[in-house]
C-alpha positions as CSV (number, residue, x, y, z in Angstrom):
1,X,-9.7,159.8,186.6
2,X,-6.2,160.9,185.8
3,X,-4.3,159.1,188.6
4,X,-0.7,158.1,187.6
5,X,-0.3,154.5,186.8
6,X,1.7,152.7,189.4
7,X,2.9,149.1,189.2
8,X,2.7,147.6,192.6
9,X,5.5,144.9,192.5
10,X,7.8,145.6,195.5
11,X,11.0,143.7,195.7
12,X,13.0,143.0,198.9
13,X,16.5,144.4,198.8
14,X,19.4,144.1,201.2
15,X,21.3,147.2,202.2
16,X,25.0,146.6,201.9
17,X,25.6,148.5,205.1
18,X,23.5,145.9,206.9
19,X,25.6,142.9,205.8
20,X,28.2,143.6,208.4
21,X,25.6,142.9,211.1
22,X,25.2,139.3,209.9
23,X,28.5,138.2,208.2
24,X,32.1,138.2,209.3
25,X,34.2,139.3,206.4
26,X,37.6,139.7,208.1
27,X,39.6,136.5,207.6
28,X,42.9,137.8,209.1
29,X,42.2,135.8,212.3
30,X,43.1,132.6,210.4
31,X,46.8,133.6,210.3
32,X,47.1,135.0,213.9
33,X,47.0,131.8,216.0
34,X,44.6,129.1,217.2
35,X,42.8,131.3,219.7
36,X,41.8,133.6,216.9
37,X,40.7,130.7,214.9
38,X,38.5,129.4,217.7
39,X,37.0,132.9,218.2
40,X,36.3,133.1,214.5
41,X,34.7,129.6,214.5
42,X,32.6,130.5,217.5
43,X,31.4,133.7,215.8
44,X,30.7,131.7,212.6
45,X,28.5,129.3,214.5
46,X,26.6,132.1,216.1
47,X,26.1,133.7,212.7
48,X,24.9,130.4,211.2
49,X,22.4,130.0,214.1
50,X,21.2,133.6,213.6
51,X,20.8,133.0,209.9
52,X,18.7,129.9,210.5
53,X,16.4,131.8,212.9
54,X,16.0,134.6,210.4
55,X,15.3,132.2,207.6
56,X,12.7,130.1,209.4
57,X,11.0,133.2,210.8
58,X,10.7,134.5,207.2
59,X,9.3,131.2,206.0
60,X,6.6,131.2,208.7
61,X,5.6,134.8,208.0
62,X,5.5,134.2,204.3
63,X,3.2,131.1,204.4
64,X,1.0,132.7,207.1
65,X,0.6,135.9,205.1
66,X,0.0,134.1,201.8
67,X,1.9,136.8,199.9
68,X,4.2,135.9,197.0
69,X,7.9,136.2,198.0
70,X,8.7,138.5,195.1
71,X,6.3,141.1,196.4
72,X,6.6,140.6,200.1
73,X,7.6,143.5,202.3
74,X,8.5,143.1,206.0
75,X,6.0,144.8,208.3
76,X,7.2,148.0,209.9
77,X,4.0,148.8,211.9
78,X,2.3,147.1,214.8
79,X,-1.3,145.8,214.6
80,X,-2.3,148.9,216.7
81,X,-0.7,151.1,214.1
82,X,-2.8,149.5,211.3
83,X,-6.0,149.8,213.2
84,X,-5.4,153.4,214.0
85,X,-5.4,154.1,210.2
86,X,-8.8,152.5,209.8
87,X,-11.5,154.8,208.5
88,X,-15.0,154.7,210.1
89,X,-17.5,152.7,208.0
90,X,-20.1,155.0,206.4
91,X,-23.3,152.9,206.1
92,X,-25.2,152.7,202.8
93,X,-28.5,153.9,204.3
94,X,-31.1,153.6,201.6
95,X,-31.5,150.2,199.9
96,X,-34.2,150.6,197.2
97,X,-36.5,147.7,196.2
98,X,-36.2,145.8,193.0
99,X,-39.4,147.6,191.7
100,X,-37.9,151.0,192.4
101,X,-34.7,150.2,190.7
102,X,-36.4,148.7,187.7
103,X,-38.6,151.8,187.3
104,X,-35.6,154.1,187.2
105,X,-33.8,151.8,184.7
106,X,-36.9,151.7,182.4
107,X,-37.3,155.5,182.6
108,X,-33.7,156.0,181.4
109,X,-34.1,153.3,178.7
110,X,-37.1,155.2,177.3
111,X,-35.0,158.4,177.0
112,X,-32.8,156.6,174.5
113,X,-35.2,154.2,172.7
114,X,-38.7,155.7,173.1
115,X,-41.7,154.6,175.1
116,X,-41.9,151.0,173.7
117,X,-39.6,148.6,175.6
118,X,-38.9,145.4,173.7
119,X,-39.3,142.1,175.5
120,X,-35.5,141.4,175.4
121,X,-34.7,144.7,176.9
122,X,-37.4,144.3,179.5
123,X,-35.9,141.0,180.6
124,X,-32.4,142.5,180.8
125,X,-33.6,145.5,182.8
126,X,-35.5,143.2,185.2
127,X,-32.4,141.1,185.7
128,X,-30.2,144.2,186.1
129,X,-32.6,145.5,188.8
130,X,-32.1,142.3,190.8
131,X,-28.4,142.6,190.4
132,X,-28.2,146.1,191.7
133,X,-30.7,145.4,194.6
134,X,-28.5,142.4,195.7
135,X,-25.3,144.5,195.4
136,X,-26.7,147.4,197.5
137,X,-28.1,144.9,200.1
138,X,-24.8,143.0,200.3
139,X,-22.8,146.1,200.8
140,X,-25.2,147.2,203.6
141,X,-25.0,143.8,205.3
142,X,-21.2,143.7,205.1
143,X,-21.1,147.1,206.6
144,X,-23.4,146.0,209.4
145,X,-20.7,143.4,210.2
146,X,-18.2,146.2,210.4
147,X,-16.4,145.1,207.2
148,X,-15.1,147.7,204.8
149,X,-16.4,146.9,201.3
150,X,-16.0,148.7,197.9
151,X,-16.5,148.0,194.3
152,X,-13.4,146.7,192.6
153,X,-11.9,145.6,189.2
154,X,-14.5,145.7,186.4
155,X,-17.3,147.2,188.7
156,X,-15.0,150.0,189.8
157,X,-14.3,150.7,186.1
158,X,-18.0,150.4,185.2
159,X,-19.1,152.9,187.9
160,X,-16.6,155.5,186.6
161,X,-17.2,154.9,182.8
162,X,-20.9,153.9,182.7
163,X,-22.4,154.6,186.1
164,X,-23.2,150.9,186.3
165,X,-22.3,147.4,185.2
166,X,-20.3,147.6,182.0
167,X,-23.0,147.2,179.3
168,X,-21.0,145.0,177.0
169,X,-19.1,141.7,177.8
170,X,-19.4,142.1,181.6
171,X,-21.0,139.3,183.5
172,X,-20.3,140.0,187.1
173,X,-20.2,142.5,190.0
174,X,-16.9,142.6,191.9
175,X,-16.7,143.6,195.6
176,X,-13.5,143.8,197.6
177,X,-14.0,143.1,201.4
178,X,-11.1,144.0,203.7
179,X,-11.6,141.0,206.0
180,X,-10.8,137.3,206.2
181,X,-13.5,136.6,208.7
182,X,-15.4,134.1,206.7
183,X,-18.1,133.7,209.3
184,X,-19.1,137.4,209.2
185,X,-18.9,137.4,205.4
186,X,-21.1,134.3,205.1
187,X,-23.6,135.9,207.5
188,X,-23.8,139.0,205.4
189,X,-24.3,136.9,202.2
190,X,-27.1,134.8,203.7
191,X,-28.9,137.8,205.0
192,X,-28.7,139.3,201.5
193,X,-30.0,136.2,199.7
194,X,-33.0,136.0,202.1
195,X,-34.3,139.3,200.7
196,X,-35.0,137.7,197.4
197,X,-36.1,134.1,198.3
198,X,-38.0,133.6,195.0
199,X,-34.7,133.6,193.1
200,X,-33.5,130.5,195.1
201,X,-30.0,131.8,195.0
202,X,-27.0,130.1,196.6
203,X,-23.4,131.0,197.1
204,X,-20.1,129.0,197.1
205,X,-16.5,129.4,198.0
206,X,-14.0,130.5,195.3
207,X,-10.3,130.9,195.2
208,X,-10.6,134.6,196.0
209,X,-13.5,134.5,198.4
210,X,-17.1,133.8,197.6
211,X,-19.4,133.8,194.6
212,X,-23.2,134.2,194.1
213,X,-23.6,132.4,190.7
214,X,-25.9,133.7,187.9
215,X,-29.2,132.1,187.2
216,X,-31.8,132.4,184.5
217,X,-33.4,135.4,186.2
218,X,-30.2,136.8,187.7
219,X,-27.9,137.0,184.6
220,X,-25.0,138.6,186.5
221,X,-23.0,136.8,189.2
222,X,-21.5,138.5,192.2
223,X,-17.9,137.9,193.3
224,X,-16.6,138.8,196.8
225,X,-12.8,139.2,196.9
226,X,-11.2,138.9,200.4
227,X,-8.3,141.4,201.0
228,X,-5.9,141.7,203.9
229,X,-3.9,144.7,205.2
230,X,-0.2,144.4,205.8
231,X,1.1,147.5,207.5
232,X,1.0,150.2,204.7
233,X,0.0,147.7,202.0
234,X,-3.0,145.7,201.1
235,X,-3.5,142.7,198.8
236,X,-6.0,140.0,197.8
237,X,-5.5,136.8,199.8
238,X,-8.7,134.8,199.4
239,X,-9.0,131.8,201.7
240,X,-5.2,131.6,202.2
241,X,-5.1,127.8,201.5
242,X,-2.7,126.2,199.1
243,X,-5.5,125.2,196.7
244,X,-7.9,128.1,197.4
245,X,-6.3,131.6,197.5
246,X,-5.8,134.7,195.4
247,X,-2.3,133.6,194.7
248,X,-3.7,130.4,193.0
249,X,-6.3,132.4,191.1
250,X,-3.8,135.0,189.8
251,X,-1.4,132.2,188.9
252,X,-4.0,130.3,186.9
253,X,-5.6,133.2,185.1
254,X,-2.8,135.8,184.8
255,X,0.4,133.8,185.5
256,X,1.4,136.5,188.0
257,X,1.1,137.0,191.8
258,X,-1.6,139.2,193.2
259,X,-0.6,142.9,193.1
260,X,0.3,144.6,196.3
261,X,-1.2,148.1,196.7
262,X,-0.4,150.9,199.0
263,X,-3.1,151.3,201.7
264,X,-3.9,154.8,200.5
265,X,-4.6,153.6,197.0
266,X,-7.9,152.2,198.5
267,X,-8.6,154.3,201.6
268,X,-10.5,156.5,202.3
269,X,-13.3,155.3,199.9
270,X,-15.0,157.7,197.5
271,X,-18.5,157.2,196.2
272,X,-19.8,156.9,192.6
273,X,-23.1,156.2,191.0
274,X,-23.6,152.5,190.3
275,X,-27.0,151.8,188.8
276,X,-29.3,154.0,190.8
277,X,-27.4,154.5,194.0
278,X,-24.0,155.9,195.0
279,X,-21.7,153.2,196.5
280,X,-18.1,153.0,197.7
281,X,-15.2,152.9,195.2
282,X,-11.5,153.0,196.0
283,X,-9.7,156.2,196.9
284,X,-7.8,156.2,193.6
285,X,-7.9,154.6,190.2
286,X,-4.7,152.7,190.8
287,X,-6.5,149.4,191.3
288,X,-7.8,149.6,187.7
289,X,-4.5,151.1,186.4
290,X,-2.8,147.8,187.2
291,X,-2.4,144.9,184.8
292,X,-6.1,144.0,185.0
293,X,-7.2,146.7,182.6
294,X,-4.4,149.1,181.8
295,X,-1.8,147.9,179.2
296,X,-1.5,151.3,177.6
297,X,-0.8,153.9,180.3
298,X,-2.9,156.0,182.7
299,X,-6.5,156.5,181.7
300,X,-6.1,153.9,179.0
301,X,-9.1,152.1,180.6
302,X,-11.2,155.1,179.9
303,X,-10.4,155.2,176.2
304,X,-10.2,151.6,175.4
305,X,-13.1,149.1,175.8
306,X,-13.1,145.3,175.8
307,X,-10.6,142.7,176.8
308,X,-7.0,142.8,175.6
309,X,-7.1,139.1,174.7
310,X,-9.6,136.6,173.3
311,X,-9.7,132.9,173.5
312,X,-8.9,131.0,170.3
313,X,-10.8,127.7,170.7
314,X,-9.2,125.9,167.8
315,X,-5.7,126.7,168.9
316,X,-6.5,126.5,172.6
317,X,-4.7,129.7,173.5
318,X,-5.2,133.4,174.2
319,X,-4.7,135.9,171.4
320,X,-3.9,139.6,171.9
321,X,-6.5,142.0,170.6
322,X,-5.1,145.1,168.9
323,X,-5.7,148.4,170.7
324,X,-7.2,149.9,167.6
325,X,-10.1,147.3,167.8
326,X,-10.8,148.4,171.4
327,X,-11.4,152.1,171.1
328,X,-14.3,153.2,173.3
329,X,-15.4,155.8,170.7
330,X,-16.5,152.9,168.5
331,X,-19.2,152.2,171.1
332,X,-20.5,155.7,171.9
333,X,-23.7,155.4,169.9
334,X,-24.5,151.9,171.1
335,X,-23.9,152.2,174.8
336,X,-24.0,154.8,177.6
337,X,-20.8,156.5,178.6
338,X,-19.9,159.0,181.2
339,X,-18.5,162.4,180.1
340,X,-17.2,164.9,182.6
341,X,-18.2,168.6,182.2
342,X,-16.0,171.5,183.2
343,X,-17.9,172.1,186.4
344,X,-17.3,168.6,187.6
345,X,-20.8,167.3,186.7
346,X,-20.8,163.9,185.2
347,X,-23.1,163.4,182.2
348,X,-24.2,160.0,181.1
349,X,-24.8,160.0,177.3
350,X,-25.6,157.5,174.6
351,X,-24.8,159.1,171.3
352,X,-26.3,162.6,171.6
353,X,-28.9,161.6,174.1
354,X,-28.3,162.8,177.7
355,X,-29.6,160.1,180.1
356,X,-28.8,161.9,183.4
357,X,-26.4,164.3,185.1
358,X,-25.0,163.8,188.6
359,X,-22.3,165.2,190.8
360,X,-18.9,163.7,190.1
361,X,-16.9,161.3,192.3
362,X,-16.9,162.4,195.9
363,X,-15.3,161.4,199.2
364,X,-17.4,158.8,201.2
365,X,-18.2,161.0,204.2
């Protein structure tokens, strides 16, 4: 949990030594006769033509890739090179039932609050059991389609810090899928929803991919973010349409382009406990040490809880929330948090009550 914070904005630069390959800077030919002028003019036309070819090629690649020009990096590897770096998919084998998950959640709840489970808590645990069951099944179905999938964003953070969905202010589960094959993704989602027909769940397209919306019984919605690999980088692309893409979502909600990450910031996946089962998480914590959660340095997300801004309805604008208001230590008695012991064992505690102990983050092998 101590990975160095890295900002993933990569800017294209031009090496001065390369300029002579594209531009004629020697103007002495203009004073040495008409033949030299004609040669210079001919060379100039060739250069203009070359420049136009390079320009239009860049434009085509840019719009096809759906990556913001300020963060775009030319590919240096072939498709074969990218595929050779793919890691084999390690299937999530055991998908527990809702009843099995709910039983475990209730048992852990009793360790904190005693044998009596209030109605409100019982409803919440029941909903949470459905959420975890759908998450495990969706991961399994995506993997059956040979699609790499991992927790991301707030769910990645929740797995590390709470061994589950963040117990305060969090309303969704975020999954990153490294595919833009919408047919396969839809097939996996439909197969998942058929396992709980009584919930009458649907799904819809979103800027970033797909969403299974919340219902009265399923209080947490599930977001599926579509990523694409570009040589040694990867980034969220969504549906890659002008009005339906990750670029559009990030612009509307963060006023920034989607971050571009190094491939090895995500691969190979590790596993961490999320609810009652271990599921894939990224290879490093860089994806949550970007501007989503980390405005105070590495591991800031593990010390500070809650959003860094809140919506002011009367003024119709976002207001920054002071870091002092967001200390996780303020919540230790009210919510479960993960504490790492010297031997690497992770202990989930609420106040002084130990809920469980498990092995720490491990490689997904």
